[in-house]
C-alpha positions in Angstrom: 38.4 -38.8 189.8 35.9 -36.6 188.1 32.4 -36.1 189.5 29.4 -37.1 187.4 26.3 -34.8 187.5 23.1 -36.5 186.7 20.2 -34.7 185.1 16.5 -35.7 184.8 15.5 -35.1 181.2 12.1 -36.0 179.7 12.2 -38.4 176.8 9.6 -36.8 174.5 10.5 -33.1 174.9 14.1 -33.4 176.0 13.3 -30.9 178.7 15.7 -30.9 181.7 13.5 -31.0 184.8 16.4 -31.4 187.3 15.9 -28.0 188.9 12.2 -28.6 189.6 13.0 -32.0 191.0 15.6 -30.6 193.3 13.2 -28.0 194.5 10.7 -30.7 195.3 13.2 -33.0 197.0 14.3 -30.5 199.7 10.9 -29.9 201.4 9.9 -33.5 200.9 13.0 -34.8 202.8 12.3 -32.2 205.5 8.7 -33.5 205.8 9.9 -37.1 205.9 12.3 -36.3 208.7 9.3 -35.5 210.8 7.8 -38.9 210.3 8.7 -42.0 212.2 9.9 -44.0 209.2 11.1 -47.5 209.8 11.7 -48.2 206.1 11.0 -46.9 202.6 9.9 -48.6 199.4 10.9 -47.0 196.1 9.4 -47.4 192.6 11.6 -49.7 190.5 13.3 -48.4 187.4 12.0 -44.9 188.0 14.4 -42.1 187.0 13.4 -40.2 190.1 12.7 -43.0 192.6 14.4 -46.1 191.3 16.9 -47.6 193.7 18.8 -50.0 191.4 19.4 -50.4 187.7 17.9 -47.1 186.6 18.7 -46.3 182.9 21.5 -43.7 182.5 22.2 -42.2 179.1 25.7 -40.7 178.7 24.6 -38.6 175.7 21.4 -37.9 173.8 22.1 -40.6 171.2 23.7 -43.2 173.5 22.4 -46.6 174.5 21.2 -46.6 178.2 23.2 -48.4 180.8 21.2 -49.8 183.7 23.5 -48.6 186.4 21.9 -45.6 188.1 19.9 -44.6 191.1 17.0 -42.2 190.8 17.6 -38.6 191.8 15.1 -38.7 194.7 16.2 -42.1 195.9 19.8 -41.0 196.0 18.9 -37.9 198.0 16.8 -40.0 200.4 19.7 -42.4 201.0 22.1 -39.6 201.7 19.6 -37.9 204.1 18.6 -41.1 205.9 21.5 -43.6 205.8 20.1 -45.7 208.6 16.6 -46.3 207.2 16.3 -49.6 205.4 15.3 -49.2 201.7 14.0 -51.5 199.0 12.3 -51.4 195.6 8.8 -52.5 194.9 8.6 -56.2 193.8 11.7 -57.2 195.8 
């Protein structure tokens, strides 16, 4: 099975901001580890913080599929598997 690598790309400029997001995620997760979190609420549909049904494009001209998880939300879930999570509005 091949691994899929997701990238966070801006719509208007087409700029890949994945490296900047990954640099932000690491220290943010370290800071959150020092908190006494009992749950976490994510921003729905966000490419960085969406938990469910985030739009994923397989190419620049493809139709999006609502099957992804935001890049920060995915990292949070991996770092804190025992903390309950949900999206806003749920």
